[in-house]
BATOR-107091 format. One record per residue (C-alpha): z negated, x negated, y; residue in three letters; residue number from 1. Coordinates in steps of 0.5 Angstrom, whole numbers. Example, Ala and Ser with C-alpha at 12.3 -4.5 7.8 and 13.67 -1.06 7.14 Angstrom:
2
REC    up  east north type seq
REC   -16   -25    -9  ALA   1
REC   -14   -27    -2  SER   2
END
This chain:
257
REC    up  east north type seq
REC   -14    14    46  UNK   1
REC    -8    12    42  UNK   2
REC    -2    17    43  UNK   3
REC     0    21    37  UNK   4
REC     7    16    38  UNK   5
REC     3    10    36  UNK   6
REC     0    13    28  UNK   7
REC     6    11    23  UNK   8
REC     2    16    18  UNK   9
REC    -3    23    20  UNK  10
REC    -7    27    15  UNK  11
REC   -10    33    18  UNK  12
REC   -13    38    15  UNK  13
REC   -12    36     8  UNK  14
REC   -13    41     2  UNK  15
REC   -10    38    -5  UNK  16
REC   -12    41   -12  UNK  17
REC   -10    40   -19  UNK  18
REC   -11    48   -22  UNK  19
REC   -19    49   -20  UNK  20
REC   -20    42   -19  UNK  21
REC   -21    40   -12  UNK  22
REC   -19    34   -10  UNK  23
REC   -19    33    -2  UNK  24
REC   -21    37     2  UNK  25
REC   -21    38    10  UNK  26
REC   -19    30    10  UNK  27
REC   -16    27    16  UNK  28
REC   -13    20    16  UNK  29
REC    -9    16    21  UNK  30
REC    -6     9    20  UNK  31
REC    -3     7    27  UNK  32
REC     2     2    28  UNK  33
REC     1    -6    27  UNK  34
REC    -6    -3    23  UNK  35
REC    -7    -5    15  UNK  36
REC   -12     0    13  UNK  37
REC   -16    -1     7  UNK  38
REC   -17     5     3  UNK  39
REC   -23     6    -2  UNK  40
REC   -27    10    -6  UNK  41
REC   -30    12   -12  UNK  42
REC   -27    14   -20  UNK  43
REC   -24    21   -19  UNK  44
REC   -23    21   -11  UNK  45
REC   -16    21   -11  UNK  46
REC   -14    15    -8  UNK  47
REC    -8    15   -11  UNK  48
REC    -6    23   -10  UNK  49
REC    -7    21    -3  UNK  50
REC    -2    16    -3  UNK  51
REC     3    21    -7  UNK  52
REC     1    26    -2  UNK  53
REC     4    22     4  UNK  54
REC     9    19     0  UNK  55
REC    12    26    -2  UNK  56
REC    11    26    -9  UNK  57
REC     6    30    -8  UNK  58
REC     6    37    -5  UNK  59
REC    -1    38     0  UNK  60
REC    -4    45    -2  UNK  61
REC    -6    46     5  UNK  62
REC    -7    41    11  UNK  63
REC    -1    37    14  UNK  64
REC     2    30    13  UNK  65
REC     7    27    18  UNK  66
REC    10    20    17  UNK  67
REC    13    17    23  UNK  68
REC    11    24    27  UNK  69
REC    15    27    22  UNK  70
REC    12    33    18  UNK  71
REC    13    31    10  UNK  72
REC    13    38     7  UNK  73
REC    19    40    12  UNK  74
REC    23    34    12  UNK  75
REC    31    35    11  UNK  76
REC    33    30     5  UNK  77
REC    37    25    11  UNK  78
REC    29    25    14  UNK  79
REC    27    23     7  UNK  80
REC    32    19     5  UNK  81
REC    30    15    12  UNK  82
REC    23    15    11  UNK  83
REC    24    12     5  UNK  84
REC    28     6     9  UNK  85
REC    22     5    14  UNK  86
REC    18     4     7  UNK  87
REC    16     0     2  UNK  88
REC    12     1    -4  UNK  89
REC     8    -4    -9  UNK  90
REC     6     0   -15  UNK  91
REC     0    -2   -18  UNK  92
REC     4    -5   -25  UNK  93
REC     9    -6   -20  UNK  94
REC    14    -2   -23  UNK  95
REC    20    -6   -24  UNK  96
REC    25    -4   -28  UNK  97
REC    26    -8   -34  UNK  98
REC    32    -8   -36  UNK  99
REC    34   -12   -29  UNK 100
REC    33   -19   -27  UNK 101
REC    28   -21   -21  UNK 102
REC    35   -21   -16  UNK 103
REC    37   -15   -19  UNK 104
REC    31   -11   -18  UNK 105
REC    30   -15   -11  UNK 106
REC    38   -12    -9  UNK 107
REC    37    -5   -12  UNK 108
REC    34    -2    -6  UNK 109
REC    40    -5    -2  UNK 110
REC    45    -2    -7  UNK 111
REC    43     5    -6  UNK 112
REC    42     5     1  UNK 113
REC    46     0     4  UNK 114
REC    54    -1     5  UNK 115
REC    53    -9     4  UNK 116
REC    57   -13     1  UNK 117
REC    55   -16    -6  UNK 118
REC    56   -23    -4  UNK 119
REC    51   -21     2  UNK 120
REC    47   -17    -2  UNK 121
REC    45   -23    -7  UNK 122
REC    43   -27     0  UNK 123
REC    39   -23     2  UNK 124
REC    34   -22    -5  UNK 125
REC    34   -29    -6  UNK 126
REC    30   -30     2  UNK 127
REC    26   -24     0  UNK 128
REC    24   -27    -7  UNK 129
REC    23   -34    -3  UNK 130
REC    19   -30     2  UNK 131
REC    14   -27    -3  UNK 132
REC    13   -35    -6  UNK 133
REC    17   -35   -12  UNK 134
REC    23   -40   -14  UNK 135
REC    30   -40   -15  UNK 136
REC    28   -41   -23  UNK 137
REC    25   -33   -23  UNK 138
REC    31   -30   -21  UNK 139
REC    35   -28   -27  UNK 140
REC    29   -27   -31  UNK 141
REC    26   -20   -34  UNK 142
REC    19   -17   -32  UNK 143
REC    17   -19   -39  UNK 144
REC    18   -26   -38  UNK 145
REC    14   -26   -31  UNK 146
REC     7   -27   -31  UNK 147
REC     2   -21   -27  UNK 148
REC     2   -25   -21  UNK 149
REC    10   -26   -21  UNK 150
REC    10   -20   -23  UNK 151
REC     7   -17   -16  UNK 152
REC    11   -22   -13  UNK 153
REC    17   -20   -15  UNK 154
REC    15   -12   -14  UNK 155
REC    13   -14    -7  UNK 156
REC    20   -17    -5  UNK 157
REC    23   -11    -7  UNK 158
REC    19    -8    -3  UNK 159
REC    20   -12     3  UNK 160
REC    28   -11     1  UNK 161
REC    29    -7     7  UNK 162
REC    25    -9    12  UNK 163
REC    20    -4    12  UNK 164
REC    16    -2    18  UNK 165
REC    11     0    13  UNK 166
REC     9    -1     7  UNK 167
REC     5     2     2  UNK 168
REC     0    -3    -3  UNK 169
REC    -3     0   -10  UNK 170
REC    -8    -5   -13  UNK 171
REC    -4   -10   -11  UNK 172
REC   -10   -15   -13  UNK 173
REC   -11   -11   -20  UNK 174
REC   -11   -16   -27  UNK 175
REC   -10   -22   -22  UNK 176
REC   -15   -28   -23  UNK 177
REC   -19   -30   -17  UNK 178
REC   -15   -36   -15  UNK 179
REC    -9   -31   -15  UNK 180
REC   -11   -26   -13  UNK 181
REC   -15   -30    -6  UNK 182
REC    -7   -33    -6  UNK 183
REC    -4   -25    -5  UNK 184
REC    -8   -22    -1  UNK 185
REC    -6   -29     4  UNK 186
REC     0   -27     3  UNK 187
REC     0   -20     5  UNK 188
REC    -4   -22    11  UNK 189
REC     1   -27    13  UNK 190
REC     7   -22    12  UNK 191
REC     4   -16    15  UNK 192
REC     3   -22    22  UNK 193
REC     9   -25    22  UNK 194
REC    13   -18    20  UNK 195
REC     9   -13    24  UNK 196
REC     8    -8    19  UNK 197
REC     4    -3    18  UNK 198
REC     0    -3    12  UNK 199
REC    -4     2     7  UNK 200
REC    -8    -1     2  UNK 201
REC   -11     2    -4  UNK 202
REC   -16    -3    -7  UNK 203
REC   -23    -3   -12  UNK 204
REC   -22   -11    -9  UNK 205
REC   -28   -12    -5  UNK 206
REC   -26   -19    -2  UNK 207
REC   -18   -16    -1  UNK 208
REC   -22   -12     5  UNK 209
REC   -26   -17     7  UNK 210
REC   -19   -22     7  UNK 211
REC   -14   -17     9  UNK 212
REC   -16   -10    13  UNK 213
REC   -17    -8    20  UNK 214
REC   -21    -2    18  UNK 215
REC   -23     1    11  UNK 216
REC   -23     8    10  UNK 217
REC   -28    10     4  UNK 218
REC   -26    17     1  UNK 219
REC   -32    21    -1  UNK 220
REC   -34    29    -3  UNK 221
REC   -27    30    -3  UNK 222
REC   -26    27     5  UNK 223
REC   -26    20     9  UNK 224
REC   -33    20    11  UNK 225
REC   -32    14    15  UNK 226
REC   -26     9    17  UNK 227
REC   -29     3    21  UNK 228
REC   -28    -5    20  UNK 229
REC   -32    -8    14  UNK 230
REC   -37   -10    18  UNK 231
REC   -39    -3    21  UNK 232
REC   -39     0    14  UNK 233
REC   -44    -6    11  UNK 234
REC   -49    -2    16  UNK 235
REC   -48     6    15  UNK 236
REC   -53    10    11  UNK 237
REC   -48    14     7  UNK 238
REC   -51    13     0  UNK 239
REC   -43    12    -4  UNK 240
REC   -42     6     2  UNK 241
REC   -48     3     1  UNK 242
REC   -47     2    -6  UNK 243
REC   -41    -1    -6  UNK 244
REC   -41    -5     0  UNK 245
REC   -49    -8     0  UNK 246
REC   -49    -8    -8  UNK 247
REC   -50   -15   -11  UNK 248
REC   -41   -16   -11  UNK 249
REC   -41   -13    -4  UNK 250
REC   -46   -18    -1  UNK 251
REC   -43   -23    -6  UNK 252
REC   -36   -21    -2  UNK 253
REC   -39   -21     5  UNK 254
REC   -42   -28     4  UNK 255
REC   -35   -31     2  UNK 256
REC   -31   -28     7  UNK 257
END
């Protein structure tokens, strides 16, 4: 059995609710160091709520959430800052600062969390931008001047600015055409392998699950009903999992994998 120290995320008995509406109840989930985990579920299953709870953006109503072995609800301000430095987040729309250029967006975490010189910060930002496949011509563009795929890559470069151990991805291929989505999947898998990242990825994209993920956690019935490689989930008798993975679109993704 894997030791607790090898878990970068541990969720035990999670309860989250909005008033009388219970989103999660008795939800358990772990992410091991180096694991690429996809998180799927139907509309209203609370995927983004789970992400925000792990990040500490939403307070759990019950249960325990540990990030890097520390209870998120008990972290000091300094511990929250340290967890933030060790994590990168790519939100669904990229969440770039609209008034800043690409290089300024990627530089912003380095300015906030380090005391590096301006020249060093610029060099590191240029390196991260190149790492995600954007050229120097993108440096001085603002988000409104970028295509959807370029926004995703710029957001990913910013998420990687501080050399995180853990990367959170919220629908990373949403809004991309199939070719762009496949290229982004390949980029994520390459970065995961080369940088030894642990990845928590919310997605609806079946192709991404087959191409990128080691395991997939399925949210249904207010909890994680199964966590396994996609090939094992295809054999599940849970009705929602069967419909999701064995419906026409699921079969097409499996054939393409």
